FILUMLO-9455 format. One record per atom (N, C-alpha, C, O): x negated, y negated, z; residue number from 1; atom name; residue in three letters. Coordinates in Angstrom, 2 decimals. Example, Ala and Ser with C-alpha at 12.3 -4.5 7.8 and 13.67 -1.06 7.14 Angstrom:
{u = -13.19, v = 5.69, w = 7.80, num = 1, atomo = N, residuo = ala} $
{u = -12.30, v = 4.50, w = 7.80, num = 1, atomo = CA, residuo = ala} $
{u = -13.20, v = 3.30, w = 7.80, num = 1, atomo = C, residuo = ala} $
{u = -14.24, v = 3.32, w = 8.46, num = 1, atomo = O, residuo = ala} $
{u = -12.85, v = 2.25, w = 7.08, num = 2, atomo = N, residuo = ser} $
{u = -13.67, v = 1.06, w = 7.14, num = 2, atomo = CA, residuo = ser} $
{u = -12.90, v = -0.03, w = 7.87, num = 2, atomo = C, residuo = ser} $
{u = -13.41, v = -1.14, w = 8.04, num = 2, atomo = O, residuo = ser} $
***
This chain:
{u = -8.12, v = -247.62, w = 168.26, num = 1, atomo = N, residuo = pro} $
{u = -8.09, v = -248.34, w = 169.38, num = 1, atomo = CA, residuo = pro} $
{u = -9.50, v = -249.04, w = 169.60, num = 1, atomo = C, residuo = pro} $
{u = -10.53, v = -248.40, w = 169.39, num = 1, atomo = O, residuo = pro} $
{u = -9.54, v = -250.34, w = 170.02, num = 2, atomo = N, residuo = met} $
{u = -10.66, v = -251.03, w = 170.13, num = 2, atomo = CA, residuo = met} $
{u = -11.87, v = -250.30, w = 170.87, num = 2, atomo = C, residuo = met} $
{u = -13.05, v = -250.35, w = 170.52, num = 2, atomo = O, residuo = met} $
{u = -11.26, v = -249.52, w = 172.09, num = 3, atomo = N, residuo = ile} $
{u = -12.30, v = -248.83, w = 172.76, num = 3, atomo = CA, residuo = ile} $
{u = -13.22, v = -247.86, w = 172.16, num = 3, atomo = C, residuo = ile} $
{u = -14.38, v = -247.67, w = 172.51, num = 3, atomo = O, residuo = ile} $
{u = -12.59, v = -247.27, w = 171.23, num = 4, atomo = N, residuo = leu} $
{u = -13.31, v = -246.24, w = 170.21, num = 4, atomo = CA, residuo = leu} $
{u = -14.49, v = -247.14, w = 169.34, num = 4, atomo = C, residuo = leu} $
{u = -15.63, v = -246.73, w = 169.11, num = 4, atomo = O, residuo = leu} $
{u = -13.96, v = -248.36, w = 168.94, num = 5, atomo = N, residuo = tyr} $
{u = -14.81, v = -249.04, w = 168.22, num = 5, atomo = CA, residuo = tyr} $
{u = -15.77, v = -249.56, w = 168.90, num = 5, atomo = C, residuo = tyr} $
{u = -16.80, v = -249.85, w = 168.29, num = 5, atomo = O, residuo = tyr} $
{u = -15.70, v = -249.80, w = 170.24, num = 6, atomo = N, residuo = thr} $
{u = -16.68, v = -250.44, w = 170.84, num = 6, atomo = CA, residuo = thr} $
{u = -17.75, v = -248.99, w = 171.13, num = 6, atomo = C, residuo = thr} $
{u = -18.93, v = -249.04, w = 170.78, num = 6, atomo = O, residuo = thr} $
{u = -17.32, v = -248.04, w = 171.65, num = 7, atomo = N, residuo = phe} $
{u = -18.15, v = -246.79, w = 171.75, num = 7, atomo = CA, residuo = phe} $
{u = -18.94, v = -246.53, w = 170.52, num = 7, atomo = C, residuo = phe} $
{u = -20.12, v = -246.24, w = 170.67, num = 7, atomo = O, residuo = phe} $
{u = -18.37, v = -246.60, w = 169.16, num = 8, atomo = N, residuo = phe} $
{u = -19.18, v = -246.34, w = 167.93, num = 8, atomo = CA, residuo = phe} $
{u = -20.16, v = -247.61, w = 167.89, num = 8, atomo = C, residuo = phe} $
{u = -21.33, v = -247.37, w = 167.58, num = 8, atomo = O, residuo = phe} $
{u = -19.79, v = -248.92, w = 168.18, num = 9, atomo = N, residuo = asp} $
{u = -20.98, v = -250.07, w = 168.18, num = 9, atomo = CA, residuo = asp} $
{u = -21.98, v = -249.72, w = 169.02, num = 9, atomo = C, residuo = asp} $
{u = -23.12, v = -249.96, w = 168.62, num = 9, atomo = O, residuo = asp} $
{u = -21.82, v = -249.13, w = 170.26, num = 10, atomo = N, residuo = asp} $
{u = -22.53, v = -249.03, w = 171.18, num = 10, atomo = CA, residuo = asp} $
{u = -23.54, v = -247.95, w = 171.09, num = 10, atomo = C, residuo = asp} $
{u = -24.66, v = -248.10, w = 171.56, num = 10, atomo = O, residuo = asp} $
{u = -23.11, v = -246.69, w = 170.39, num = 11, atomo = N, residuo = tyr} $
{u = -24.11, v = -245.60, w = 170.47, num = 11, atomo = CA, residuo = tyr} $
{u = -24.51, v = -245.34, w = 168.99, num = 11, atomo = C, residuo = tyr} $
{u = -23.74, v = -245.44, w = 168.04, num = 11, atomo = O, residuo = tyr} $
{u = -25.92, v = -244.96, w = 168.92, num = 12, atomo = N, residuo = asn} $
{u = -26.48, v = -244.70, w = 167.69, num = 12, atomo = CA, residuo = asn} $
{u = -25.88, v = -243.32, w = 167.09, num = 12, atomo = C, residuo = asn} $
{u = -26.21, v = -242.30, w = 167.68, num = 12, atomo = O, residuo = asn} $
{u = -25.07, v = -243.21, w = 166.05, num = 13, atomo = N, residuo = leu} $
{u = -24.38, v = -241.98, w = 165.74, num = 13, atomo = CA, residuo = leu} $
{u = -25.00, v = -241.61, w = 164.24, num = 13, atomo = C, residuo = leu} $
{u = -24.53, v = -240.68, w = 163.58, num = 13, atomo = O, residuo = leu} $
{u = -26.14, v = -242.45, w = 163.76, num = 14, atomo = N, residuo = ser} $
{u = -26.52, v = -242.20, w = 162.37, num = 14, atomo = CA, residuo = ser} $
{u = -26.83, v = -240.71, w = 162.09, num = 14, atomo = C, residuo = ser} $
{u = -26.63, v = -240.28, w = 160.96, num = 14, atomo = O, residuo = ser} $
{u = -27.26, v = -239.95, w = 163.00, num = 15, atomo = N, residuo = asn} $
{u = -27.70, v = -238.85, w = 162.31, num = 15, atomo = CA, residuo = asn} $
{u = -26.61, v = -237.59, w = 162.75, num = 15, atomo = C, residuo = asn} $
{u = -26.92, v = -236.41, w = 162.95, num = 15, atomo = O, residuo = asn} $
{u = -25.39, v = -238.15, w = 162.84, num = 16, atomo = N, residuo = arg} $
{u = -24.30, v = -237.47, w = 163.51, num = 16, atomo = CA, residuo = arg} $
{u = -23.06, v = -237.44, w = 162.43, num = 16, atomo = C, residuo = arg} $
{u = -22.83, v = -238.40, w = 161.69, num = 16, atomo = O, residuo = arg} $
{u = -22.37, v = -236.33, w = 162.42, num = 17, atomo = N, residuo = thr} $
{u = -21.19, v = -236.25, w = 161.59, num = 17, atomo = CA, residuo = thr} $
{u = -19.88, v = -236.61, w = 162.49, num = 17, atomo = C, residuo = thr} $
{u = -19.61, v = -235.95, w = 163.50, num = 17, atomo = O, residuo = thr} $
{u = -19.23, v = -237.49, w = 162.13, num = 18, atomo = N, residuo = ile} $
{u = -17.87, v = -237.90, w = 162.59, num = 18, atomo = CA, residuo = ile} $
{u = -16.69, v = -237.39, w = 161.93, num = 18, atomo = C, residuo = ile} $
{u = -16.49, v = -237.83, w = 160.80, num = 18, atomo = O, residuo = ile} $
{u = -15.90, v = -236.60, w = 162.37, num = 19, atomo = N, residuo = ala} $
{u = -14.59, v = -236.06, w = 161.97, num = 19, atomo = CA, residuo = ala} $
{u = -13.53, v = -236.76, w = 162.91, num = 19, atomo = C, residuo = ala} $
{u = -13.30, v = -236.27, w = 164.02, num = 19, atomo = O, residuo = ala} $
{u = -12.86, v = -237.92, w = 162.48, num = 20, atomo = N, residuo = pro} $
{u = -11.64, v = -238.51, w = 163.01, num = 20, atomo = CA, residuo = pro} $
{u = -10.60, v = -237.78, w = 162.88, num = 20, atomo = C, residuo = pro} $
{u = -10.37, v = -237.20, w = 161.83, num = 20, atomo = O, residuo = pro} $
{u = -9.77, v = -237.70, w = 163.99, num = 21, atomo = N, residuo = phe} $
{u = -8.55, v = -237.07, w = 164.08, num = 21, atomo = CA, residuo = phe} $
{u = -7.59, v = -237.69, w = 165.21, num = 21, atomo = C, residuo = phe} $
{u = -8.00, v = -238.18, w = 166.26, num = 21, atomo = O, residuo = phe} $
{u = -6.37, v = -237.60, w = 164.85, num = 22, atomo = N, residuo = cys} $
{u = -5.46, v = -238.10, w = 165.91, num = 22, atomo = CA, residuo = cys} $
{u = -4.01, v = -237.36, w = 165.85, num = 22, atomo = C, residuo = cys} $
{u = -3.56, v = -236.87, w = 164.81, num = 22, atomo = O, residuo = cys} $
{u = -3.31, v = -237.34, w = 167.15, num = 23, atomo = N, residuo = thr} $
{u = -2.00, v = -236.97, w = 167.21, num = 23, atomo = CA, residuo = thr} $
{u = -1.22, v = -238.19, w = 167.63, num = 23, atomo = C, residuo = thr} $
{u = -1.77, v = -238.87, w = 168.49, num = 23, atomo = O, residuo = thr} $
{u = -0.20, v = -238.54, w = 167.23, num = 24, atomo = N, residuo = ser} $
{u = 0.66, v = -239.51, w = 167.49, num = 24, atomo = CA, residuo = ser} $
{u = 2.11, v = -239.60, w = 167.13, num = 24, atomo = C, residuo = ser} $
{u = 2.40, v = -239.12, w = 166.04, num = 24, atomo = O, residuo = ser} $
{u = 2.98, v = -240.07, w = 167.78, num = 25, atomo = N, residuo = gly} $
{u = 4.05, v = -240.38, w = 167.01, num = 25, atomo = CA, residuo = gly} $
{u = 4.36, v = -241.08, w = 165.89, num = 25, atomo = C, residuo = gly} $
{u = 5.11, v = -240.69, w = 164.99, num = 25, atomo = O, residuo = gly} $
{u = 3.65, v = -242.37, w = 165.97, num = 26, atomo = N, residuo = glu} $
{u = 3.70, v = -242.92, w = 164.72, num = 26, atomo = CA, residuo = glu} $
{u = 2.23, v = -243.77, w = 163.94, num = 26, atomo = C, residuo = glu} $
{u = 2.10, v = -244.13, w = 162.77, num = 26, atomo = O, residuo = glu} $
{u = 1.37, v = -243.88, w = 164.99, num = 27, atomo = N, residuo = ser} $
{u = 0.41, v = -244.25, w = 164.21, num = 27, atomo = CA, residuo = ser} $
{u = -0.70, v = -243.35, w = 163.58, num = 27, atomo = C, residuo = ser} $
{u = -0.97, v = -242.21, w = 163.95, num = 27, atomo = O, residuo = ser} $
{u = -1.36, v = -244.08, w = 162.49, num = 28, atomo = N, residuo = arg} $
{u = -2.13, v = -242.96, w = 161.73, num = 28, atomo = CA, residuo = arg} $
{u = -3.64, v = -243.42, w = 162.09, num = 28, atomo = C, residuo = arg} $
{u = -3.99, v = -244.16, w = 163.02, num = 28, atomo = O, residuo = arg} $
{u = -4.46, v = -242.77, w = 161.10, num = 29, atomo = N, residuo = leu} $
{u = -6.01, v = -243.27, w = 161.08, num = 29, atomo = CA, residuo = leu} $
{u = -6.14, v = -244.68, w = 160.75, num = 29, atomo = C, residuo = leu} $
{u = -6.84, v = -245.37, w = 161.49, num = 29, atomo = O, residuo = leu} $
{u = -5.49, v = -245.28, w = 159.59, num = 30, atomo = N, residuo = leu} $
{u = -5.48, v = -246.30, w = 159.02, num = 30, atomo = CA, residuo = leu} $
{u = -6.99, v = -246.57, w = 158.13, num = 30, atomo = C, residuo = leu} $
{u = -7.41, v = -245.92, w = 157.18, num = 30, atomo = O, residuo = leu} $
{u = -7.51, v = -247.56, w = 158.70, num = 31, atomo = N, residuo = asp} $
{u = -8.68, v = -248.10, w = 158.16, num = 31, atomo = CA, residuo = asp} $
{u = -10.01, v = -247.26, w = 159.01, num = 31, atomo = C, residuo = asp} $
{u = -11.17, v = -247.44, w = 158.63, num = 31, atomo = O, residuo = asp} $
{u = -9.70, v = -246.37, w = 160.14, num = 32, atomo = N, residuo = thr} $
{u = -10.54, v = -245.99, w = 161.01, num = 32, atomo = CA, residuo = thr} $
{u = -11.81, v = -245.18, w = 160.36, num = 32, atomo = C, residuo = thr} $
{u = -12.84, v = -245.12, w = 161.03, num = 32, atomo = O, residuo = thr} $
{u = -11.76, v = -244.57, w = 159.09, num = 33, atomo = N, residuo = glu} $
{u = -13.17, v = -244.05, w = 158.43, num = 33, atomo = CA, residuo = glu} $
{u = -13.69, v = -245.27, w = 157.81, num = 33, atomo = C, residuo = glu} $
{u = -14.87, v = -245.23, w = 157.47, num = 33, atomo = O, residuo = glu} $
{u = -13.05, v = -246.30, w = 157.61, num = 34, atomo = N, residuo = lys} $
{u = -14.02, v = -247.37, w = 157.00, num = 34, atomo = CA, residuo = lys} $
{u = -14.61, v = -248.16, w = 158.12, num = 34, atomo = C, residuo = lys} $
{u = -15.70, v = -248.69, w = 157.91, num = 34, atomo = O, residuo = lys} $
{u = -13.99, v = -248.33, w = 159.35, num = 35, atomo = N, residuo = gln} $
{u = -14.44, v = -249.13, w = 160.23, num = 35, atomo = CA, residuo = gln} $
{u = -15.57, v = -248.61, w = 160.81, num = 35, atomo = C, residuo = gln} $
{u = -16.32, v = -249.40, w = 161.37, num = 35, atomo = O, residuo = gln} $
{u = -15.96, v = -246.95, w = 160.76, num = 36, atomo = N, residuo = leu} $
{u = -17.21, v = -246.19, w = 161.50, num = 36, atomo = CA, residuo = leu} $
{u = -18.37, v = -246.66, w = 160.56, num = 36, atomo = C, residuo = leu} $
{u = -18.39, v = -246.29, w = 159.39, num = 36, atomo = O, residuo = leu} $
{u = -19.38, v = -247.53, w = 161.10, num = 37, atomo = N, residuo = ser} $
{u = -20.31, v = -247.95, w = 160.38, num = 37, atomo = CA, residuo = ser} $
{u = -21.83, v = -246.89, w = 160.43, num = 37, atomo = C, residuo = ser} $
{u = -22.78, v = -247.04, w = 159.66, num = 37, atomo = O, residuo = ser} $
{u = -21.76, v = -245.91, w = 161.41, num = 38, atomo = N, residuo = ser} $
{u = -22.85, v = -245.21, w = 161.56, num = 38, atomo = CA, residuo = ser} $
{u = -22.36, v = -243.82, w = 161.44, num = 38, atomo = C, residuo = ser} $
{u = -21.18, v = -243.48, w = 161.59, num = 38, atomo = O, residuo = ser} $
{u = -23.52, v = -242.89, w = 161.11, num = 39, atomo = N, residuo = gly} $
{u = -23.08, v = -241.54, w = 160.66, num = 39, atomo = CA, residuo = gly} $
{u = -22.53, v = -241.17, w = 159.61, num = 39, atomo = C, residuo = gly} $
{u = -22.17, v = -242.08, w = 158.86, num = 39, atomo = O, residuo = gly} $
{u = -22.29, v = -239.80, w = 159.19, num = 40, atomo = N, residuo = thr} $
{u = -21.60, v = -239.55, w = 158.17, num = 40, atomo = CA, residuo = thr} $
{u = -20.18, v = -239.07, w = 158.53, num = 40, atomo = C, residuo = thr} $
{u = -19.90, v = -238.11, w = 159.24, num = 40, atomo = O, residuo = thr} $
{u = -19.42, v = -239.86, w = 157.96, num = 41, atomo = N, residuo = val} $
{u = -17.76, v = -239.78, w = 158.23, num = 41, atomo = CA, residuo = val} $
{u = -17.13, v = -238.82, w = 157.26, num = 41, atomo = C, residuo = val} $
{u = -17.25, v = -238.94, w = 156.04, num = 41, atomo = O, residuo = val} $
{u = -16.57, v = -238.02, w = 157.74, num = 42, atomo = N, residuo = val} $
{u = -15.82, v = -236.86, w = 156.67, num = 42, atomo = CA, residuo = val} $
{u = -14.34, v = -237.24, w = 156.96, num = 42, atomo = C, residuo = val} $
{u = -13.88, v = -237.74, w = 157.99, num = 42, atomo = O, residuo = val} $
{u = -13.59, v = -236.83, w = 155.58, num = 43, atomo = N, residuo = lys} $
{u = -12.23, v = -236.90, w = 155.95, num = 43, atomo = CA, residuo = lys} $
{u = -11.53, v = -236.64, w = 157.24, num = 43, atomo = C, residuo = lys} $
{u = -11.68, v = -235.59, w = 157.87, num = 43, atomo = O, residuo = lys} $
{u = -10.75, v = -237.64, w = 157.63, num = 44, atomo = N, residuo = gly} $
{u = -10.20, v = -237.42, w = 159.04, num = 44, atomo = CA, residuo = gly} $
{u = -8.48, v = -236.76, w = 158.92, num = 44, atomo = C, residuo = gly} $
{u = -7.93, v = -236.65, w = 157.83, num = 44, atomo = O, residuo = gly} $
{u = -7.87, v = -236.40, w = 160.08, num = 45, atomo = N, residuo = leu} $
{u = -6.72, v = -235.83, w = 159.73, num = 45, atomo = CA, residuo = leu} $
{u = -5.87, v = -236.42, w = 160.84, num = 45, atomo = C, residuo = leu} $
{u = -6.31, v = -236.63, w = 161.97, num = 45, atomo = O, residuo = leu} $
{u = -4.39, v = -236.73, w = 160.38, num = 46, atomo = N, residuo = his} $
{u = -3.58, v = -237.28, w = 161.38, num = 46, atomo = CA, residuo = his} $
{u = -2.40, v = -236.11, w = 161.79, num = 46, atomo = C, residuo = his} $
{u = -1.96, v = -235.53, w = 160.80, num = 46, atomo = O, residuo = his} $
{u = -1.96, v = -235.78, w = 162.80, num = 47, atomo = N, residuo = val} $
{u = -1.12, v = -234.85, w = 162.91, num = 47, atomo = CA, residuo = val} $
{u = 0.21, v = -235.59, w = 163.76, num = 47, atomo = C, residuo = val} $
{u = 0.08, v = -235.79, w = 164.96, num = 47, atomo = O, residuo = val} $
{u = 1.12, v = -235.87, w = 163.25, num = 48, atomo = N, residuo = ser} $
{u = 2.53, v = -236.50, w = 163.86, num = 48, atomo = CA, residuo = ser} $
{u = 2.87, v = -235.67, w = 165.17, num = 48, atomo = C, residuo = ser} $
{u = 2.57, v = -234.48, w = 165.33, num = 48, atomo = O, residuo = ser} $
{u = 3.49, v = -236.40, w = 166.01, num = 49, atomo = N, residuo = lys} $
{u = 3.76, v = -235.69, w = 167.09, num = 49, atomo = CA, residuo = lys} $
{u = 4.96, v = -234.69, w = 166.88, num = 49, atomo = C, residuo = lys} $
{u = 5.03, v = -233.59, w = 167.44, num = 49, atomo = O, residuo = lys} $
{u = 5.98, v = -235.25, w = 165.93, num = 50, atomo = N, residuo = ser} $
{u = 7.06, v = -234.25, w = 165.69, num = 50, atomo = CA, residuo = ser} $
{u = 6.57, v = -232.90, w = 164.78, num = 50, atomo = C, residuo = ser} $
{u = 7.27, v = -231.91, w = 164.57, num = 50, atomo = O, residuo = ser} $
{u = 5.33, v = -233.10, w = 164.35, num = 51, atomo = N, residuo = ala} $
{u = 4.93, v = -231.84, w = 163.53, num = 51, atomo = CA, residuo = ala} $
{u = 3.90, v = -231.14, w = 163.81, num = 51, atomo = C, residuo = ala} $
{u = 3.28, v = -230.41, w = 163.04, num = 51, atomo = O, residuo = ala} $
{u = 3.67, v = -231.37, w = 165.12, num = 52, atomo = N, residuo = leu} $
{u = 2.57, v = -230.56, w = 165.84, num = 52, atomo = CA, residuo = leu} $
{u = 2.55, v = -228.96, w = 165.71, num = 52, atomo = C, residuo = leu} $
{u = 1.45, v = -228.43, w = 165.62, num = 52, atomo = O, residuo = leu} $
{u = 3.49, v = -228.31, w = 165.70, num = 53, atomo = N, residuo = lys} $
{u = 3.62, v = -227.02, w = 165.66, num = 53, atomo = CA, residuo = lys} $
{u = 3.58, v = -226.45, w = 164.40, num = 53, atomo = C, residuo = lys} $
{u = 3.02, v = -225.38, w = 164.14, num = 53, atomo = O, residuo = lys} $
{u = 4.26, v = -227.28, w = 163.52, num = 54, atomo = N, residuo = glu} $
{u = 4.19, v = -226.78, w = 162.12, num = 54, atomo = CA, residuo = glu} $
{u = 3.04, v = -227.16, w = 161.46, num = 54, atomo = C, residuo = glu} $
{u = 2.87, v = -226.68, w = 160.34, num = 54, atomo = O, residuo = glu} $
{u = 2.09, v = -228.03, w = 161.98, num = 55, atomo = N, residuo = asp} $
{u = 0.86, v = -228.38, w = 161.24, num = 55, atomo = CA, residuo = asp} $
{u = -0.24, v = -227.66, w = 161.49, num = 55, atomo = C, residuo = asp} $
{u = -1.33, v = -227.95, w = 161.01, num = 55, atomo = O, residuo = asp} $
{u = -0.01, v = -226.54, w = 162.34, num = 56, atomo = N, residuo = ser} $
{u = -1.13, v = -225.98, w = 162.76, num = 56, atomo = CA, residuo = ser} $
{u = -2.20, v = -225.18, w = 161.68, num = 56, atomo = C, residuo = ser} $
{u = -3.39, v = -224.94, w = 161.88, num = 56, atomo = O, residuo = ser} $
{u = -1.35, v = -224.82, w = 160.42, num = 57, atomo = N, residuo = asn} $
{u = -2.23, v = -224.51, w = 159.47, num = 57, atomo = CA, residuo = asn} $
{u = -2.89, v = -225.61, w = 158.65, num = 57, atomo = C, residuo = asn} $
{u = -3.86, v = -225.42, w = 157.92, num = 57, atomo = O, residuo = asn} $
{u = -2.29, v = -226.75, w = 158.83, num = 58, atomo = N, residuo = asp} $
{u = -3.10, v = -227.79, w = 158.29, num = 58, atomo = CA, residuo = asp} $
{u = -4.34, v = -228.21, w = 159.27, num = 58, atomo = C, residuo = asp} $
{u = -5.37, v = -228.59, w = 158.72, num = 58, atomo = O, residuo = asp} $
{u = -4.29, v = -228.16, w = 160.44, num = 59, atomo = N, residuo = val} $
{u = -5.57, v = -228.37, w = 161.37, num = 59, atomo = CA, residuo = val} $
{u = -6.61, v = -227.03, w = 160.87, num = 59, atomo = C, residuo = val} $
{u = -7.76, v = -227.27, w = 160.52, num = 59, atomo = O, residuo = val} $
{u = -6.20, v = -225.96, w = 160.89, num = 60, atomo = N, residuo = lys} $
{u = -7.09, v = -224.79, w = 160.57, num = 60, atomo = CA, residuo = lys} $
{u = -7.63, v = -225.17, w = 159.28, num = 60, atomo = C, residuo = lys} $
{u = -8.84, v = -224.94, w = 159.13, num = 60, atomo = O, residuo = lys} $
{u = -6.93, v = -225.77, w = 158.19, num = 61, atomo = N, residuo = glu} $
{u = -7.59, v = -225.92, w = 156.65, num = 61, atomo = CA, residuo = glu} $
{u = -8.51, v = -227.15, w = 156.84, num = 61, atomo = C, residuo = glu} $
{u = -9.47, v = -227.13, w = 156.07, num = 61, atomo = O, residuo = glu} $
{u = -8.44, v = -228.21, w = 157.68, num = 62, atomo = N, residuo = trp} $
{u = -9.16, v = -229.41, w = 157.92, num = 62, atomo = CA, residuo = trp} $
{u = -10.44, v = -228.87, w = 158.68, num = 62, atomo = C, residuo = trp} $
{u = -11.49, v = -229.41, w = 158.34, num = 62, atomo = O, residuo = trp} $
{u = -10.49, v = -227.93, w = 159.61, num = 63, atomo = N, residuo = val} $
{u = -11.71, v = -227.71, w = 160.38, num = 63, atomo = CA, residuo = val} $
{u = -12.31, v = -227.01, w = 159.41, num = 63, atomo = C, residuo = val} $
{u = -13.44, v = -227.35, w = 159.08, num = 63, atomo = O, residuo = val} $
{u = -11.59, v = -225.76, w = 158.69, num = 64, atomo = N, residuo = asn} $
{u = -12.48, v = -225.25, w = 157.49, num = 64, atomo = CA, residuo = asn} $
{u = -13.32, v = -226.29, w = 156.79, num = 64, atomo = C, residuo = asn} $
{u = -14.53, v = -226.47, w = 156.85, num = 64, atomo = O, residuo = asn} $
{u = -12.34, v = -226.99, w = 156.06, num = 65, atomo = N, residuo = glu} $
{u = -12.92, v = -227.96, w = 155.02, num = 65, atomo = CA, residuo = glu} $
{u = -14.13, v = -228.84, w = 155.53, num = 65, atomo = C, residuo = glu} $
{u = -15.06, v = -229.13, w = 154.79, num = 65, atomo = O, residuo = glu} $
{u = -14.05, v = -229.20, w = 156.68, num = 66, atomo = N, residuo = ile} $
{u = -15.29, v = -230.45, w = 157.06, num = 66, atomo = CA, residuo = ile} $
{u = -16.45, v = -229.57, w = 157.75, num = 66, atomo = C, residuo = ile} $
{u = -17.44, v = -230.21, w = 158.10, num = 66, atomo = O, residuo = ile} $
{u = -16.46, v = -228.21, w = 157.99, num = 67, atomo = N, residuo = lys} $
{u = -17.57, v = -227.58, w = 158.38, num = 67, atomo = CA, residuo = lys} $
{u = -18.99, v = -227.81, w = 157.52, num = 67, atomo = C, residuo = lys} $
{u = -20.02, v = -227.23, w = 157.87, num = 67, atomo = O, residuo = lys} $
***
């Protein structure tokens, strides 16, 4: 969403690690990782609305992976 891109443009995150994630019915991260110009961007995670309960292990694995 544009509001997030504006946030990333307005704040200096060059010394930060950014871990993008989203939950949604249809949308995915698409180019989000590429759009972030500052900071260290790690692999993002998308969890669909229909799979929230089933994907809890995926979320745990993702969090452990990006530590």
